[in-house]
C-alpha positions in Angstrom: -81.2 -62.0 -32.8 -77.9 -61.2 -33.7 -75.0 -61.9 -31.4 -72.0 -59.9 -31.4 -68.5 -62.0 -29.7 -67.3 -58.2 -28.5 -63.3 -57.2 -27.5 -63.1 -54.1 -25.3 -60.5 -51.6 -27.2 -60.8 -52.9 -30.7 -62.8 -52.8 -33.7 -65.4 -54.4 -32.4 -67.0 -51.3 -31.8 -67.9 -50.7 -35.1 -70.4 -53.4 -35.4 -72.2 -52.2 -32.1 -72.4 -48.9 -33.4 -73.7 -49.8 -37.0 -76.5 -51.9 -35.3 -77.6 -49.4 -33.3 -77.6 -47.6 -36.7 -79.8 -49.5 -38.2 -81.7 -50.0 -35.2 -81.5 -54.2 -34.7 -81.6 -55.7 -31.5 -78.1 -57.9 -30.5 -76.8 -59.3 -27.7 -73.0 -58.5 -26.7 -70.9 -61.3 -25.6 -67.9 -59.5 -24.1 -64.4 -60.2 -24.1 -61.6 -58.2 -22.1 -57.8 -58.0 -23.3 -55.3 -59.1 -21.0 -53.9 -56.3 -19.0 -50.2 -57.7 -19.9 -50.3 -58.3 -23.3 -53.2 -56.3 -24.8 -54.2 -59.8 -26.5 -57.6 -60.9 -26.9 -58.3 -64.2 -24.9 -57.7 -67.8 -25.5 -61.8 -68.5 -25.3 -62.4 -66.4 -28.9 -60.7 -68.9 -30.8 -64.1 -71.1 -29.4 -66.0 -69.0 -31.5 -63.4 -68.5 -34.4 -60.2 -70.3 -34.6 -58.0 -66.6 -35.0 -59.6 -65.0 -32.2 -59.9 -61.8 -32.7 -62.8 -60.3 -32.4 -65.6 -58.6 -33.9 -67.4 -62.2 -35.1 -71.0 -61.9 -35.2 -72.8 -65.2 -34.4 -76.4 -64.2 -37.2 -78.8 -67.2 -36.5 -75.9 -69.8 -36.8 -73.6 -67.3 -39.5 -70.2 -67.0 -38.2 -68.8 -64.1 -39.4 -65.7 -62.4 -38.9 -63.6 -58.8 -40.3 -65.3 -55.9 -39.6 -65.4 -54.6 -43.2 -67.0 -58.1 -44.5 -69.2 -57.8 -41.6 -70.6 -54.6 -42.4 -70.9 -55.6 -45.8 -73.4 -58.0 -44.6 -75.6 -56.3 -42.2 -75.8 -53.3 -44.6 -76.9 -56.0 -47.2 -79.7 -57.7 -45.1 -80.0 -55.4 -42.8 -79.4 -51.4 -43.6 -79.4 -51.0 -46.9 -80.1 -46.9 -45.8 -76.8 -47.1 -44.9 -75.0 -47.8 -48.3 -76.0 -46.4 -51.8 -78.3 -47.7 -54.2 -76.0 -51.1 -55.6 -74.7 -49.9 -59.0 -75.0 -46.7 -58.7 -71.5 -44.1 -58.9 -71.7 -43.5 -55.2 -71.9 -46.9 -54.2 -68.2 -47.9 -56.3 -67.2 -44.6 -54.3 -68.4 -46.9 -50.7 -67.3 -49.8 -51.5 -63.9 -48.6 -52.1 -64.3 -46.6 -48.6 -65.8 -49.4 -47.1 -62.2 -51.4 -47.7 -59.6 -48.2 -47.7 -59.9 -48.0 -44.1 -58.8 -51.8 -43.5 -56.6 -51.9 -45.7 -54.9 -49.1 -46.4 -54.9 -46.6 -43.3 -54.7 -48.4 -41.5 -52.0 -51.0 -41.1 -48.8 -47.9 -41.2 -50.9 -47.1 -37.6 -50.5 -50.5 -36.2 -47.1 -50.7 -37.4 -46.2 -47.1 -35.6 -48.3 -48.9 -32.3 -46.2 -51.9 -32.7 -42.6 -50.1 -33.6 -43.2 -47.4 -31.0 -43.6 -50.4 -28.7 -40.3 -51.3 -29.8 -38.3 -48.9 -28.1 -34.8 -47.7 -29.6 -35.4 -50.9 -32.2 -38.1 -49.5 -34.1 -37.3 -45.5 -34.4 -35.5 -45.9 -37.4 -38.8 -46.7 -39.5 -40.6 -44.4 -37.5 -40.1 -41.1 -40.1 -41.6 -43.8 -43.0 -44.3 -44.9 -41.0 -44.8 -41.6 -39.3 -44.7 -39.9 -43.3 -47.3 -42.7 -44.4 -49.8 -42.2 -41.7 -49.5 -37.9 -43.4 -49.6 -38.5 -46.5 -53.2 -40.7 -45.6 -54.2 -38.1 -43.4 -53.8 -35.6 -45.8 -55.9 -37.4 -49.1 -58.7 -38.2 -46.6 -59.2 -34.5 -45.4 -58.7 -33.1 -49.4 -61.4 -35.6 -49.9 -63.5 -34.3 -47.3 -64.0 -30.8 -49.2 -66.4 -31.0 -51.8 -68.8 -33.3 -49.2 -70.2 -33.9 -45.1 -69.1 -37.5 -45.1 -67.2 -39.7 -47.3 -69.3 -40.9 -49.9 -71.5 -38.2 -50.0 -73.2 -35.8 -48.3 -75.3 -38.8 -46.4 -74.1 -40.2 -43.4 -72.9 -44.0 -44.1 -71.1 -47.5 -43.1 -68.1 -46.2 -44.8 -67.9 -43.6 -42.2 -68.2 -45.3 -39.5 -65.5 -47.8 -40.7 -62.9 -44.7 -41.6 -64.0 -42.7 -38.1 -61.9 -45.8 -36.1 -59.3 -45.3 -38.0 -59.1 -41.8 -37.7 -59.6 -42.2 -33.9 -56.6 -44.3 -33.5 -54.9 -41.4 -36.0 -56.1 -38.9 -33.3 -54.4 -40.6 -30.0 -51.1 -41.5 -31.2 -50.1 -38.7 -32.4 -52.6 -36.7 -33.9 -54.5 -35.4 -36.3 -52.3 -32.4 -37.4 -53.7 -29.0 -39.0 -56.9 -31.1 -40.6 -59.8 -29.3 -39.5 -62.0 -31.2 -41.8 -61.2 -34.4 -39.8 -62.0 -33.4 -36.8 -65.0 -31.7 -37.7 -66.0 -34.9 -39.0 -64.8 -37.0 -36.4 -66.8 -34.6 -33.8 -69.7 -35.1 -35.8 -69.5 -38.2 -35.8 -69.6 -39.0 -32.2 -72.5 -36.8 -31.6 -74.7 -39.1 -33.6 -76.5 -41.2 -30.7 -76.0 -43.7 -33.0 -72.6 -43.9 -31.9 -73.2 -42.4 -28.4 -75.4 -45.5 -27.2 -73.0 -48.2 -28.8 -70.9 -46.3 -26.1 -72.6 -47.6 -23.7 -73.2 -51.1 -23.5 -70.2 -51.2 -25.3 -68.5 -49.8 -23.2 -66.2 -46.5 -23.4 -62.1 -47.7 -24.8 -58.8 -46.0 -25.6 -56.0 -46.3 -27.6 
């Protein structure tokens, strides 16, 4: 059985959701953030040297990095959550899978850090907010032709992107972008999403 080393209020919620969508049995090993620093506990370093979450243990195979974990789980256990390998849709899917962490999450994370810095961070916030708006406008435009980001079929890439959009909504809102709001509402209504919340606990930003 797959073990998920799950930190509250973290990216690992997406791994639970994916496992629910696939229908795999899994065990949650829970960790709690320090209430003052909001950092992961040092005990996570016993699982992976970086002490970050998510980390999965699949019969002794330890994997970190959300995108890599999602790619691994879909390839091995849930091919229905990705287009056929080699197809044009598959390359679109791969792009979205990595865009979520590689492009849209960095400015969102930077905004959190700058905000916590108070007045010292204010000079850079304008630039960061413009970058976030650029990405949100881009994402809004990509939903004009299909219900989900890869196609009209839900995929693991939508799970990856949903977290970034939830963060974006919590840290300034999605603005007048009705497609993104509709996307999040539909994603959060999926039974797999609800089951993952029941097992992993609710999270906020």
